C-alpha positions as a printed NumPy array, in Angstrom:
array([[ 23.418,  19.505,   9.22 ],
       [ 22.331,  17.393,   6.188],
       [ 22.106,  13.992,   6.035],
       [ 23.587,  11.922,   3.349],
       [ 21.871,   9.581,   1.144],
       [ 24.23 ,   6.832,   2.908],
       [ 23.143,   8.17 ,   6.231],
       [ 19.653,   7.914,   5.581],
       [ 20.276,   4.473,   3.758],
       [ 21.747,   2.982,   7.01 ],
       [ 18.578,   4.029,   8.724],
       [ 16.508,   2.102,   5.857],
       [ 18.779,  -0.978,   6.396],
       [ 17.489,  -1.1  ,   9.837],
       [ 13.557,  -0.836,   9.291],
       [ 13.024,  -2.725,   6.025],
       [ 11.892,  -6.084,   5.804],
       [ 14.606,  -8.093,   4.055],
       [ 14.691, -10.931,   1.391],
       [ 15.825, -13.35 ,   4.344],
       [ 12.935, -12.277,   6.596],
       [ 10.345, -13.179,   3.593],
       [ 11.768, -16.673,   3.531],
       [ 10.389, -16.939,   7.119],
       [  6.693, -16.517,   5.898],
       [  6.952, -18.578,   2.598],
       [  6.001, -21.924,   3.873],
       [  2.785, -20.381,   6.005],
       [  2.034, -18.475,   2.743],
       [  2.372, -21.347,   0.463],
       [  0.381, -23.586,   2.74 ],
       [ -2.738, -20.915,   2.863],
       [ -2.45 , -20.847,  -0.863],
       [ -2.816, -24.426,  -1.64 ],
       [ -5.274, -24.998,   1.098],
       [ -7.607, -21.826,  -0.065],
       [ -7.188, -22.545,  -3.922],
       [ -8.35 , -26.306,  -3.353],
       [-11.589, -25.26 ,  -1.329],
       [-12.379, -22.776,  -3.715],
       [-12.284, -25.476,  -6.444],
       [-13.803, -28.389,  -4.781],
       [-16.413, -26.181,  -2.984],
       [-17.687, -24.047,  -5.415],
       [-18.355, -23.725,  -9.768],
       [-15.217, -21.926,  -9.985],
       [-11.615, -22.319, -10.577],
       [ -8.521, -20.254,  -9.391],
       [ -6.477, -19.448, -12.387],
       [ -3.393, -17.896, -11.082],
       [ -2.393, -16.003,  -7.742],
       [ -0.493, -12.725,  -7.759],
       [  1.852, -11.617,  -5.002],
       [  0.962,  -7.605,  -4.839],
       [  0.962,  -4.833,  -2.376],
       [  4.077,  -3.564,  -0.347],
       [  5.277,  -7.167,   0.058],
       [  5.803,  -7.804,  -3.877],
       [  6.954,  -3.852,  -4.598],
       [ 10.064,  -4.029,  -2.354],
       [  8.666,  -1.065,   0.107],
       [  7.616,  -3.214,   3.329],
       [  8.872,  -2.593,   6.595],
       [  9.992,  -4.913,   9.361],
       [  7.224,  -5.78 ,  11.562],
       [  6.959,  -3.898,  15.14 ],
       [  4.177,  -3.432,  17.786],
       [  1.092,  -2.992,  15.832],
       [  2.213,  -2.583,  12.709],
       [  2.225,  -6.465,  11.18 ],
       [  3.686,  -8.173,   8.031],
       [  0.959,  -7.683,   5.292],
       [  0.794,  -9.136,   2.087],
       [ -1.944,  -8.984,  -0.533],
       [ -2.509, -12.056,  -2.393],
       [ -4.566, -11.721,  -5.591],
       [ -6.835, -14.924,  -6.794],
       [ -7.864, -14.368, -10.318],
       [-11.059, -16.501, -10.732],
       [-13.223, -17.506, -13.576],
       [-16.449, -16.745, -12.076],
       [-19.295, -16.603, -14.561],
       [-20.001, -13.161, -15.553],
       [-23.745, -14.145, -15.662],
       [-23.709, -15.25 , -11.563],
       [-22.559, -11.687, -10.397],
       [-24.348, -12.549,  -7.189],
       [-21.963, -15.32 ,  -6.413],
       [-19.211, -12.98 ,  -7.112],
       [-20.509, -10.257,  -4.619],
       [-20.141, -12.945,  -1.786],
       [-17.009, -14.624,  -2.572],
       [-15.46 , -12.993,   0.301],
       [-17.886, -14.367,   2.713],
       [-17.156, -17.781,   0.97 ],
       [-13.361, -17.349,   1.298],
       [-13.895, -16.474,   5.39 ],
       [-15.668, -20.126,   5.708],
       [-12.875, -22.064,   3.707],
       [-10.269, -20.198,   6.07 ],
       [-12.072, -20.828,   9.185],
       [-12.179, -24.264,   7.884],
       [ -8.322, -24.454,   7.27 ],
       [ -7.682, -22.842,  10.166],
       [-10.041, -24.116,  12.792],
       [ -8.193, -23.298,  15.931],
       [ -7.889, -19.747,  15.138],
       [-10.301, -16.937,  17.084],
       [-13.204, -15.569,  15.076],
       [-11.749, -11.915,  14.968],
       [ -8.468, -13.409,  13.501],
       [-10.659, -13.237,  10.139],
       [-12.481, -10.479,   8.459],
       [-14.191,  -9.76 ,   4.896],
       [-15.473,  -6.789,   3.264],
       [-16.801,  -6.075,  -0.437],
       [-13.256,  -6.209,  -1.836],
       [-11.231,  -8.25 ,   0.192],
       [-11.042, -11.116,   3.089],
       [ -8.614, -12.091,   5.257],
       [ -6.802, -13.406,   8.186],
       [ -4.324, -12.709,  10.603],
       [ -1.457, -15.007,  12.384],
       [ -0.766, -13.526,  15.812],
       [  2.338, -15.427,  16.45 ],
       [  4.292, -15.121,  13.234],
       [  2.689, -11.329,  12.742],
       [  1.432, -11.889,   9.214],
       [ -1.477, -10.653,   7.844],
       [ -2.752, -11.867,   4.605],
       [ -5.471,  -9.877,   2.401],
       [ -7.291, -12.072,  -0.037],
       [ -8.314, -10.295,  -3.431],
       [-10.794, -11.896,  -5.703],
       [-10.88 , -11.08 ,  -8.965],
       [-11.977, -11.743, -12.517],
       [-11.408, -10.44 , -15.774],
       [-13.04 ,  -7.55 , -17.291],
       [-12.897,  -7.964, -21.045],
       [-15.641,  -5.043, -21.385],
       [-12.454,  -2.715, -20.405],
       [-10.664,  -3.925, -23.725],
       [ -7.541,  -3.559, -22.134],
       [ -4.656,  -6.466, -21.208],
       [ -4.431,  -7.518, -17.489],
       [ -7.487,  -5.397, -16.135],
       [ -9.978,  -7.147, -13.773],
       [-12.624,  -6.48 , -11.254],
       [-13.328,  -6.978,  -8.04 ],
       [-16.253,  -7.041,  -6.082],
       [-17.346,  -3.755,  -4.559],
       [-20.226,  -2.864,  -2.23 ],
       [-23.823,  -2.174,  -3.476],
       [-22.688,  -4.735,  -6.321],
       [-20.987,  -2.672,  -8.275],
       [-17.739,  -3.215, -10.335],
       [-14.468,  -1.961,  -9.255],
       [-12.214,  -1.739, -12.075],
       [ -8.208,  -1.911, -11.586],
       [ -5.199,  -3.674, -12.735],
       [ -2.887,  -5.264, -10.173],
       [ -0.193,  -6.271, -12.944],
       [ -0.609,  -2.848, -14.005],
       [  0.299,  -1.118, -10.78 ],
       [  3.   ,  -3.395,  -9.976],
       [  4.524,  -2.461, -13.407],
       [  3.84 ,   1.243, -12.745],
       [  6.076,   1.214,  -9.277],
       [  8.707,  -0.877, -11.063],
       [  9.134,   1.763, -13.532],
       [  9.33 ,   4.213, -10.695],
       [ 12.18 ,   2.171,  -8.91 ],
       [ 14.038,   2.093, -12.301],
       [ 13.798,   6.036, -12.761],
       [ 14.984,   6.497,  -9.159],
       [ 17.164,   3.895,  -7.507],
       [ 15.995,   5.386,  -4.085],
       [ 12.517,   5.1  ,  -4.457],
       [ 12.055,   2.242,  -2.182],
       [ 13.929,   3.716,   0.609],
       [ 11.973,   7.075,   0.486],
       [  8.961,   5.135,   0.821],
       [ 10.244,   2.945,   3.357],
       [ 11.312,   6.018,   5.4  ],
       [  7.968,   7.814,   4.644],
       [  5.87 ,   4.68 ,   5.654],
       [  7.803,   4.799,   9.255],
       [  6.993,   8.311,   9.647],
       [  3.14 ,   7.453,   8.976],
       [  3.341,   4.48 ,  11.669],
       [  4.988,   6.269,  14.154],
       [  2.496,   9.077,  13.568],
       [ -0.684,   6.772,  13.603],
       [ -1.481,   8.1  ,  10.325],
       [ -4.705,   6.731,   8.129],
       [ -2.585,   6.968,   5.115],
       [ -2.369,   4.069,   2.943],
       [  1.112,   2.203,   1.512],
       [ -0.17 ,   2.791,  -1.813],
       [ -0.981,   6.259,  -1.204],
       [  2.391,   7.234,  -0.077],
       [  4.   ,   5.392,  -3.121],
       [  1.979,   7.391,  -5.21 ],
       [  2.642,  10.972,  -4.087],
       [  6.399,  10.245,  -4.344],
       [  5.977,   8.95 ,  -7.87 ],
       [  4.055,  11.74 ,  -8.566],
       [  6.152,  14.137,  -7.604],
       [  9.226,  12.5  ,  -9.391],
       [  7.147,  12.597, -12.701],
       [  6.035,  16.306, -12.26 ],
       [  8.994,  17.605, -11.01 ],
       [ 11.678,  15.372, -11.999],
       [ 13.36 ,  12.696, -10.549],
       [ 14.772,  13.587,  -6.824],
       [ 17.841,  11.433,  -5.958],
       [ 18.676,  13.291,  -2.725],
       [ 16.624,  11.131,  -0.051],
       [ 16.609,  13.844,   2.32 ],
       [ 15.37 ,  16.559,  -0.361],
       [ 13.099,  14.198,  -1.48 ],
       [ 11.336,  13.862,   1.942],
       [ 11.193,  17.801,   2.676],
       [  9.416,  17.948,  -1.07 ],
       [  7.114,  15.113,   0.24 ],
       [  6.281,  16.993,   3.494],
       [  6.116,  20.081,   1.665],
       [  3.49 ,  18.925,  -1.214],
       [  1.175,  17.092,   1.519],
       [  0.898,  20.151,   3.906],
       [  0.07 ,  22.687,   1.457],
       [ -3.529,  24.321,   2.171],
       [ -4.723,  23.549,  -1.037],
       [ -5.663,  19.963,  -1.59 ],
       [ -3.837,  18.074,  -4.13 ],
       [ -5.379,  16.325,  -6.579],
       [ -3.093,  13.784,  -8.309],
       [ -3.709,  11.578, -11.704],
       [ -1.434,   9.631, -13.822],
       [ -3.581,   9.987, -17.392],
       [ -3.947,   6.048, -16.913],
       [ -5.489,   4.579, -20.016],
       [ -8.871,   3.355, -18.568],
       [-11.717,   5.604, -16.391],
       [-12.894,   9.123, -16.328],
       [-10.903,  11.88 , -14.165],
       [-13.708,  13.047, -11.935],
       [-14.623,  16.705, -11.744],
       [-12.343,  18.709,  -9.64 ],
       [-13.275,  19.297,  -6.134],
       [-11.492,  21.558,  -3.781],
       [-12.799,  20.207,  -0.9  ],
       [-11.858,  16.441,  -1.668],
       [ -8.234,  14.751,  -1.516],
       [ -7.791,  12.624,  -4.563],
       [ -4.742,  10.321,  -5.323],
       [ -5.648,   8.393,  -8.244],
       [ -4.862,   4.807,  -9.21 ],
       [ -2.61 ,   4.721, -12.061],
       [ -4.161,   2.   , -14.164],
       [ -7.747,   3.74 , -13.326],
       [ -8.236,   7.568, -13.279],
       [-11.703,   7.013, -11.359],
       [-10.231,   5.166,  -8.67 ],
       [ -9.218,   7.53 ,  -5.558],
       [ -6.774,   5.68 ,  -3.376],
       [ -7.993,   8.024,  -0.45 ],
       [-11.463,   8.068,  -0.579],
       [-11.627,   6.424,   2.927],
       [-10.009,   9.179,   4.361],
       [-12.464,  11.259,   6.861],
       [-11.604,  15.195,   7.31 ],
       [-10.34 ,  14.338,  10.485],
       [ -7.732,  11.777,   8.905],
       [ -6.821,  14.466,   6.702],
       [ -6.066,  17.032,   8.947],
       [ -3.922,  15.208,  11.35 ],
       [ -1.909,  13.954,   8.029],
       [ -1.427,  17.626,   7.167],
       [ -0.362,  18.787,  10.635],
       [  1.99 ,  15.951,  10.832],
       [  3.611,  16.928,   7.568],
       [  3.811,  20.504,   8.353],
       [  5.944,  19.606,  11.579],
       [  8.117,  17.427,   9.64 ],
       [  9.041,  19.822,   6.863],
       [  9.406,  22.771,   9.215],
       [ 11.718,  20.285,  11.805],
       [ 13.738,  19.136,   9.079],
       [ 14.258,  22.256,   6.869],
       [ 15.363,  23.753,  10.818],
       [ 17.767,  20.734,  11.285],
       [ 19.701,  21.472,   8.306],
       [ 20.474,  24.874,   9.709],
       [ 21.826,  23.676,  12.879],
       [ 25.52 ,  23.128,  13.349],
       [ 25.452,  19.821,  15.823],
       [ 25.049,  16.41 ,  15.234],
       [ 23.253,  15.456,  18.497],
       [ 21.052,  18.364,  17.991],
       [ 20.22 ,  16.992,  14.351],
       [ 19.309,  13.593,  15.235],
       [ 17.177,  14.595,  18.106],
       [ 15.077,  16.867,  15.635],
       [ 14.722,  14.217,  13.158],
       [ 13.819,  11.454,  16.179],
       [ 10.87 ,  13.698,  16.57 ],
       [  9.733,  13.172,  13.167],
       [ 10.753,   9.626,  12.703],
       [ 10.5  ,   8.267,  16.346],
       [ 13.1  ,   7.422,  18.708],
       [ 14.407,   4.308,  16.759],
       [ 15.742,   6.873,  13.766],
       [ 19.593,   6.704,  13.69 ],
       [ 22.097,   6.946,  11.157]])
């Protein structure tokens, strides 16, 4: 049997992170932002120009925290680091971690992390993970809202956090069920312990709506996603972004481009083993839901969907 949009929206209501849930974390976020901004401005020769909340938190696709899946928030710090001082820009995440340790002196060493692009802190009691994303203007791009992030080997990573948010906002306007579809797919990702980023899931759903037409039926959108991901031919997804060169086609590489930079592949971190597992689970999900549509009994359909989305699934 089929599930209606209302059936599946009932499930989304149980797993989504609601506005009142966000409010519980706001004072913790405000404290971090205020103190980190102060430390950056007092201990370096740069200023914090503005801070942008980004990621699933801002896009409205975040899930309630559960087990090993905490609440994640991305905070983009726009800095005025001198373009002639590129080494400082590359090391900014090391500095940010040192400031975070100063702000939270009682936290354990493994509660902090840094990599070439971001740094962050985990709050174990509240279940909040904060990623700090330092950026500075990229005027050489010649486009509004484009920034550069530090990247390994002293390279520049060009993107537009505000452009990404605008892109997802447009998809939500075109498809009122966009966030619900993404949330259900993120639940599938978490249940199956798959290395597929939230942004990549959003972009596949967006691509299918753009390429094949908006699918307002949530069940059919899920089937379409799983069928697409599980194809033998590795998908290549681009959005004709206003910046960046589309890389040469590689039949052995999965490419899901950043909608603001054709050259940024949001899945470049995936190993072949990761991708094989994603495809295997997507094929199982596709075949199971299609089979469930053909069954006549409510309990049988429910049990089949639980095989895909976990024991928590209910309508």
